[in-house]
FIPARO-524293 format. One record per atom (N, C-alpha, C): x, y, z; residue in three letters. Coordinates in steps of 0.05 Angstrom, whole numbers, plus 32768, in hexadecimal, padded with zeros to 4 digits. Example, Ala and Ser with C-alpha at 12.3 -4.5 7.8 and 13.67 -1.06 7.14 Angstrom:
REM residues 2
81087F8E809CALA80F67FA6809CALA81087FBE809CALA81017FD3808ESER81117FEB808FSER81028001809DSER
END
This chain:
REM residues 281
876C89208950MET875389178944MET8743892F8939MET8738892C8922ILE872889428916ILE870C89418922ILE87038959892CTHR86E8895B8938THR86D589698925THR86E0897D8916THR86D0898B8902THR86E2899088EATHR86DB898688D3PRO86EC898B88BBPRO86ED89A888B4PRO870589B188ACGLU870889CD88A3GLU86FC89D08887GLU86EB89E48883LYS86DF89E98869LYS86F289FB8859LYS86FB89F28842VAL870F8A008833VAL87068A018815VAL87178A0E8805THR87138A0E87E8THR872989FD87DCTHR872689F787C2LEU873A89E887B4LEU875489F887B3LEU87538A1287B3SER876B8A2387B3SER877C8A1E87CCSER876E8A1B87E3THR877C8A1587FCTHR878B89FB87FBTHR877D89E687F0LEU878A89CC87EDLEU87A289CE87DALEU879F89DE87C5THR87B589E187B2THR87CE89EC87BFTHR87CA89FD87D2ASP87E18A0987E1ASP87EE89F587F4ASP87DF89E287FDARG87E889D08813ARG87F389B58809ARG87EB89AC87F1TYR87F2899187E9TYR87FE899187CDTYR880E897C87C7ASP881B897887ADASP880F8963879CASP8802894F87A9VAL87F88937879AVAL87DA893487A2VAL87CA8932878DPHE87AD89308790PHE87A289168785PHE879689068797PHE878788EE878EPHE876988F7878DPHE875E88F88776ILE874389048772ILE872F88EF8768ILE871988ED8776ASP870488DB876DASP86F788E68754ASP86EB88D58744GLN86DF88DD872BGLN86C188E3872FGLN86B288CF8734PHE869588D28737PHE868E88E08751PHE867F88F5874FGLY867789058767GLY868A891C876DGLY86A1891D875FVAL86B389338763VAL86B889428749VAL86BF89348734LEU86C38940871ALEU86AA893F8709LEU869A892B870DARG8683892686FCARG866D8917870BARG865589178700ASP864089058709ASP863E88EE86F6ASP862888E186F5GLY862588CA86E3GLY862588D086C6GLY861F88E986BFGLU861C88F086A2GLU862E89068699GLU8635891986AAARG8643893186A0ARG8657893B86B5ARG8669894D86ACALA867C895A86BDALA866F896F86CFALA8679897286E7TYR866F898886F8TYR867A89A286EDTYR866A89B786F1ALA867289D286E7ALA868D89D986F3ALA869F89E286E3ALA86B989ED86EAALA86CD89D786F4ALA86C589BE86F4ALA86D789A986FDALA86EF89A686EAALA86EA89A686D0ALA86FF89A386BDALA871389BA86BFALA870989D286C2THR871A89EA86C5THR872B89E886DETHR871E89DF86F4ALA872C89DD870DALA874289C8870CALA873D89B286FELEU8751899C86FCLEU876989A686ECLEU876389B486D6ALA877989BF86C5ALA878989D486D5ALA877C89E486E5ALA878A89F886F5ALA879C89EB870AALA879289D58716LEU87A289C7872ALEU87BB89BB871DLEU87B889B08705LYS87CF89A586F7LYS87E389BB86EFLYS87D889D286E7SER87E989E886DFSER87F989F386F7SER87EF89EE870FALA87FD89F78727ALA881489E4872FALA881889CF871EGLY882E89BD8722GLY882889A58734GLY880F89A08738LYS8807898A8749LYS8807896F873ALYS880C89598749THR8809893E873ETHR87ED89358744THR87DF892C872FILE87C289268731ILE87BD89098728ILE87B088FB873AVAL87A788E08734VAL878988DF8737VAL877B88D88721ILE875E88D28724ILE875C88B6872EILE874F88B38745LEU874E88998753LEU873188908754LEU872A887B8745SER870E88758741SER870788588746SER86F188548754ASN86E688398756ASN86D78831873DASN86E5882F8727SER86DA8827870ESER86E6880C8705SER86D587FA86FDGLY86DF87E086F3GLY86EC87E286D8GLY86E887F886CAARG86F487FC86B0ARG8711880686B3ARG87208806869ESER873C880E869FSER873F882C86A3SER8756883486ACGLY875C885186AEGLY875B885E8693GLY87658851867EASP8764885D8663ASP87488862865AASP8736884F865FCYS871A88518657CYS870D88698666CYS8713886B8680ASN870888818690ASN8713889C8688ASN872D889C8681ALA873988B68679ALA872C88BF865FALA872688AD864DALA871988B48634ALA86FD88BF8639ALA86EF88B4864DARG86D488BE8654ARG86D588DA8660ARG86EA88DF8670LEU86ED88FA867BLEU86F3890E8665LEU870489068652GLU870A8918863BGLU86F0891F862CGLU86DF890B8628ALA86C6890F861AALA86B489238629ALA86B889268643LEU86A889388653LEU86B589548655LEU86CC89588648GLY86D889728647GLY86F189768658GLY86FB89608664PHE871489628674PHE872C895E8661PHE8740896D8666GLU8759896B8656GLU876989538660GLU87738943864DARG8783892B8655ARG879C89348664ARG87A7894B865EGLY87BE8954866CGLY87B989608688GLY87A089608690SER8799896C86AASER879C895886C1SER87A4894086BCPHE87A9892C86D1PHE87C0891A86C8PHE87CF890F86DBASP87E688FF86D5ASP87E088E286D2ASP87CE88D786E3HIS87C888BB86E2HIS87AA88B786E7HIS87A088A186DCPHE8784889986E2PHE8785887D86ECPHE878188798706VAL8783885F8713VAL87678856871AVAL8760883E8710THR874688338715THR874888198725THR873388128733SER873287F98741SER873487E1872DSER872A87E58715GLY872C87D18701GLY874987CB86F9GLY875987E086F5ASP877587DD86EFASP878487CF8706ASP877E87D7871EVAL878B87CB8736VAL878387AE8739VAL876A87A78733ALA8761878B8735ALA8771877A8720ALA877487848708VAL8783877686F4VAL87A0877186FEVAL87AC87858708SER87C887838712SER87CA876E8729SER87B7876F873CLEU87B7875D8752LEU87B287408749LEU87A0873C8736LEU879B8721872CLEU87B38716871DLEU87C08727870DGLU87D8871E86FFGLU87EE87178712GLU87EF87248729GLN8804871E873DGLN87FC8706874FGLN87E486FD874CGLY87DA86E8875EGLY87D686F2877BGLY87D0870C877DALA87CE87188798ALA87B2871987A3ALA879E870D8795LEU8783870C879FLEU877C86EF87A5LEU876A86EB87B9PRO876486CF87C1PRO875186C187AEPRO875886C38794VAL874786B7877FVAL875A86A9876BVAL875386918763THR87638683874FTHR875586858734THR876486908721THR875986948706THR876D868986F1THR8763868586D9ALA8773867E86C2ALA8768868D86AAALA8776868C8693ARG876D869C867CARG875286928671ARG874A867A8678ASP87308670866EASP871B866E8685ASP8720867D869BTHR870C867D86B0THR86F1868786A6THR86DC867986ACARG86C1868186A4ARG86B7869786B8ARG86B186AE86ADCYS86AC86C686BECYS869286D386B6CYS868286D986CBLEU866A86E986C7LEU8670870586D2LEU866D871986C0THR8672873586C8THR8658874386CCTHR8654874F86E3ILE863D876186E8ILE8648877D86E6ILE863D878D86D3SER864987A786CDSER863387B986C3SER863C87CF86B7SER862A87E186A9SER863387E4868CSER862187E8867AGLY862887ED865EGLY863687D68651GLY863287BD865BGLY863F87A6864EGLY865D87A48653GLY866887B28667ASP868487B2866BASP868E87968673ASP86A3878D8666ARG86B08774866CARG86CE8778866DARG86D787908674ASN86F387988671ASN870687868680ASN870187818699LEU8714877286A9LEU87158755869ELEU86FF87498699ALA86FF872D868FALA870E872B8674ALA8709873E8663GLU8717873E8649GLU87358742864BGLU873D8754865DARG875A87598661ARG87698740866BARG875B8730867BLEU876887198687LEU876286FF8678LEU875387018662GLY874F86E98651GLY873A86D6865CGLY872886E0866EPHE871386CF8678PHE86FE86CA8663PHE86EF86B48666VAL86D986AE8654VAL86C086B88660VAL86B386CB8653SER869B86D7865ESER868386C5865BSER867386C28670VAL865A86B2866FVAL864386C48678VAL862B86BB8671ALA861486CC8675ALA860486C4868EALA860A86AC8699ARG85FA86A286B0ARG860C869C86C7ARG860286A286E0ALA8611869C86F8ALA8615867D86FBALA8603866E86F0GLU8605865086F2GLU861E864686E4GLU8628865586D0ASP863F864C86C0ASP8659865986C9ASP8659866A86DCALA8671867A86E3ALA8683866C86F7ALA869D867186F4GLU86B1866A8707GLU86BB86828717GLU86B3869A870ELEU86BB86B3871BLEU86A686C88714LEU86A086D88728ILE868E86EF8725ILE869E87088727ILE869B871B8714ILE86A687358716ILE8690874A8718ILE8691875A872DLEU867D87708731LEU868C878A872BLEU868787968714SER869587AE870DSER868287C68709SER866887C2870BGLY865587D78709GLY863987CC870DGLY862687DE870ASER860A87D5870DSER85F887E486F9SER85E187D886F4GLU85CD87E586E3GLU85B387E686F4GLU85B587F1870CTHR859E87F2871ETHR858988068715THR858F88158700GLU857A882686F4GLU8563881486E9GLU856A87FC86E1THR855687EA86D5THR855587CE86E1THR856A87C786F0ILE856B87AC86FCILE856A87B0871AILE855787A38728SER855587A68745SER856A87958753SER856F879C876CLEU8581878B877CLEU8576876F8780LEU855C876C8782ASP855087518784ASP85568741876BASP8555874E8754ARG855C873F873CARG85798737873BARG858B87498744TYR85A787428746TYR85AB872B8759TYR859C872B876FARG859E87158782ARG859786FA8775ARG858186FA8766SER857986E28759SER858D86D98744SER859886EC8735MET85AC86E68720MET85C486D8872CMET85CD86E28743LEU85E786D9874ELEU85E586C38763LEU85CD86BC876CARG85CA86A88780ARG85D7868D8779ARG85D486848760PRO85E1866A8759PRO85FF866A875EPRO860C86808758SER86298681875CSER86308682877ASER862186938789ALA8626869587A5ALA8622867A87B3ALA860D866C87ACGLU8608865287B8GLU861D863D87B2GLU862B8640879BARG8640862E8793ARG865B8637879DARG865C864E87ABGLY8676865787B6GLY8688866387A1GLY867D866E878BILE868D867A8776ILE869886948780ILE86B38699877EPRO86BE86B28788PRO86B686CA8777PRO86B586E18784CYS86AD86FA8777CYS86C2870F877CCYS86C9871E8768ILE86DA8736876AILE86CA874E8764ILE86C987618777CYS86BA877A8772CYS86CE8790876DCYS86CE879A8755THR86E187AF874DTHR86D487CB874FTHR86BD87CC875AASN86B087E68760ASN86A287E4877BASN86B087E98791PRO86A487E587ACPRO869087FA87B3PRO868B880E87A2ASP8678882387A9ASP865C881787AEASP8650882087C4LEU8635881787CALEU8620882687BBLEU8626883F87B3GLU8612884F87A5GLU8620885C878CGLU860F88638779LYS861988718761LYS86058887875ALYS860F889C874DLEU85FE88B28744LEU85F488AB8728LEU85DA88AD8725SER85CE88A8870ASER85B588BA8707SER85B688CB86F3GLY85A088DD86EEGLY859888EE8706GLY85AC88F68715GLY85A68907872DGLY859D88F78745GLY859C88DD8743SER859388CC875ASER85AA88BA8762SER85A788B0877BLEU85BA889C8786LEU85AE88808783LEU85BC886E8776LEU85B388538772LEU85C8883F877CLEU85C088268782PRO85D48813878BPRO85E9880E8776PRO8602880B877FSER86188806876CSER862287E98771SER863987E38765ALA864387C78765ALA864987BE8782ALA865187D08793GLY865687C987AFGLY863E87BE87BDGLY862687C987B6ALA860D87BF87C2ALA860787A387B8ALA860E879D879FILE860A87828795ILE861D876F87A2ILE8636877887A7ALA8649876787B5ALA863F876087D1ALA8632877387DFALA8627876D87F9ALA8612875887F7ALA8601875987E2LEU85ED874487DELEU85FA872987DALEU860F872887CBTYR861D870F87C5TYR8627870387DFTYR8632871487F1GLU863C870A880BGLU86258700881CGLU860E870E881BGLU85F68705882BGLU85EE86E98823GLU85F286E28809MET85EA86C887FFMET860086B38804MET861686BB8811GLY862B86A88818GLY864386A98806GLY864386BA87F1GLY865986BC87DFGLY867186CC87EBGLY868986C687E2ALA86A186D487EBALA86A886EA87D7ALA86AC870287E1VAL86B2871987D0VAL86CD872587D8VAL86DD872A87C3THR86F6873987C6THR86F2875487B9THR86F5876A87C9ARG86F1878587BFARG870B879287B8ARG870C879F87A1VAL872487AE8799VAL871B87CA8793VAL872987DE879FGLY872287FA879AGLY8721880987B5GLY8718882187B4LYS8715883187CDLYS86FF882587DELYS8703882387F8PRO8718882E8809PRO8730881C880FPRO8734880787FFTYR874887F38805TYR876487FC87FBTYR877887F3880ALEU879387FE8806LEU87A087FA87EBLEU879B87E387DDPRO87AA87DE87C4PRO87A787F587B0PRO878F880187ADILE878C88168799ILE879C882F87A0ILE879E883587BATYR87AD884C87C3TYR87CB884787C0TYR87D4882E87C6ARG87F0882887C3ARG87F8882987A5ARG87E688208794HIS87EB88218777HIS87EE883E876EHIS87DC88508778ALA87DD886C8770ALA87F68879877BALA87FE88728793HIS8816887D87A0HIS882F88758790HIS882F885C8786THR884588518777THR88498860875DTHR88328864874EVAL883588718734VAL883D888E8737VAL8839889A874ECYS884288B68753CYS885E88B8875DCYS886C88A18761GLY888788A28769GLY888B88A48787GLY8877889A8797PHE8879889987B4PHE887D88B587C1PHE886C88C887BCPRO886F88E287C9PRO886A88E087E7PRO887388F487F6GLU886E88F58813GLU885088F58818GLU884888E5882BMET882B88E28830MET881F88FC883AMET882F890D8847SER882489268851SER881E893A883BSER882989348823ARG88248946880CARG880E893C87FAARG880089278802VAL87EB891A87F2VAL87D0892087FFVAL87BC892787EFILE87A1892A87F8ILE878E891A87E6ILE877A890E87F2CYS876688FF87E3CYS874B890F87E4CYS873F891487CCILE8727892387CAILE8711891087BFILE86FA890F87CEGLY86E588FE87C5GLY86CA890687D1GLY86B588F887C9ASP869A88FE87D4ASP868F88E987E5ASP869D88D287E8SER869388BB87F7SER86A288B88811SER869588BC8828PRO86A388B78842PRO86AC889A8844PRO869B8887883CGLU86A2886B8840GLU86B88861882DGLU86BD886F8818HIS86D288678805HIS86E9887A8804HIS86E4889387FDASP86FA88A687FAASP870688AF8815ASP86F688B58828ILE870088BF8842ILE870C88A88852ILE86FE88918854LEU870A887A8862LEU872388718854LEU87238870883AGLY873B8868882BGLY875388798831GLY874F88938831ALA876588A68836ALA876F88A28852ALA875D889E8866ARG8766889A8881ARG877688818884ARG876C886B8878THR877A88528879THR87968853886CTHR879788628856PHE87B188668848PHE87C488788857PHE87B9888B8866GLY87C9889D8876GLY87CD88B9886BGLY87B988C2885BTHR87BB88DD8850THR87A388EE8859THR87A589088855ASP878F891A885AASP877A89168844ASP87618921884ASER874B891D8838SER873A89358837SER872C89398821ALA8718894E881EALA86FF89428812ALA86E889478820LEU86CE893E8817LEU86BF89548808LEU86B6894E87F0THR86A7896287E1THR868A896187E9THR867D897887E5ARG8660897A87EAARG864F897387D1ARG865D896A87BCTHR8650896087A4THR864C894287A6THR864289368791GLY863F89198791GLY862A891087A4GLY863088FB87B4ILE861D88EF87C6ILE8616890187DDILE8625891787E2ASN861F892987F8ASN8610894287F0ASN8608894487D7ALA85FD895C87CDALA85E3896487DAALA85D4895187E4GLY85BA895887EFGLY85BA895C880DGLY85D1895B881AMET85D2895E8837MET85DB89798840MET85D089838856ARG85DA899C8862ARG85F489968870ARG860589AB8872ASP861F89A8887FASP861D899B889AASP860B89A688ABGLY8608899B88C6GLY8601897E88C7GLY85EE897788B6ASP85E5895A88B5ASP85FC894988ABASP860A89528897LEU86208943888DLEU8636893E88A2LEU863E895388AFILE8653895188C3ILE864A893E88DAILE8631894088E2GLU8627892F88F7GLU8628891188EEGLU8620890C88D5ALA862288F188CBALA863E88E788C9ALA865188F988C2LEU866D88F188C0LEU867888EB88DCLEU867088FA88F0ARG867988F5890BARG866F88DA8915ARG865588D58910GLU864988BB8919GLU865788A3890CGLU865F88A788F3ALA866D889188E4ALA868B889088E9ALA869588A488F8ASP86B288A788FDASP86C188A988E2ASP86B688BA88D0LEU86C288BD88B6LEU86C688DB88AFLEU86CE88EA88C2LEU86D3890788BDLEU86EB890A88ABLEU86E9891A8896PRO870089218885PRO871189368891PRO8728893B8886THR87388952888FTHR872B896C8887THR8720896D886FPHE871489868864PHE86F989808858PHE86E889958856LEU86D189958844LEU86D589AA882FLEU86CD89A48816ILE86CC89B88801ILE86B189B787F4ILE86A789CE87ECASP868D89CF87DFASP868C89BF87C5ASP86A189C387B5ALA86A289B6879BALA86BF89B78790ALA86C589A5877DPHE86DF89A68770PHE86DD89BC875BPHE86E289D58763ALA86E089EB8751ALA86EF8A02875CALA
END
């Protein structure tokens, strides 16, 4: 059992591991821009011969997210795969592996950011604007910069009361926006459950996204894989559940905490990582 995580550098992890599952938000970038030296560090890691998967709780596709990283200055050749919870949700729905019955004309209300309807469009769902008209709710993002949780509660109450199923493709409880932490889609999913609605979550810390990433890498030895993220509840718990080592960054949602306070909080939550690193740099 880990009692105190070892504080290391990215170079140390490069020496010890062959396959890297790396979180996007809070490790490589915040809500608007790349972290200093993150693009250089990612390219150097790839140049060292490592297999790199960007593993993100994003409801959008991996291709869409890869393009956004490129726009922020990351080289497309600096990572091998971009696996998102949105892609995994599509795969699971196509396989009939989720406890939700859908068809190509399922009426779907998507709660997202920036008007994203990626999952609904990929599966041929009919997008609707009101919860009263929906047969399925997709939670892929939030706009809590301008929409309060109380407003989301009111918007979704008609569906919850009718027992309409919900798929949350971004289980994150918080997101970085403008240097602040705001509720994310996972927080809206919790509201939906409070109102009696049933929610199926896809993404970290749940196993399907890790199994998908492991598969696209060709099933490497688990001891040679490390997961790097900033969220104890998602990245660290997910790595533990999957059976790999983990590294928690001091960027992202942990940026405002002192080391001692952070470690104490991790102990209390029983979410100690294998390692701590100051930043992905």
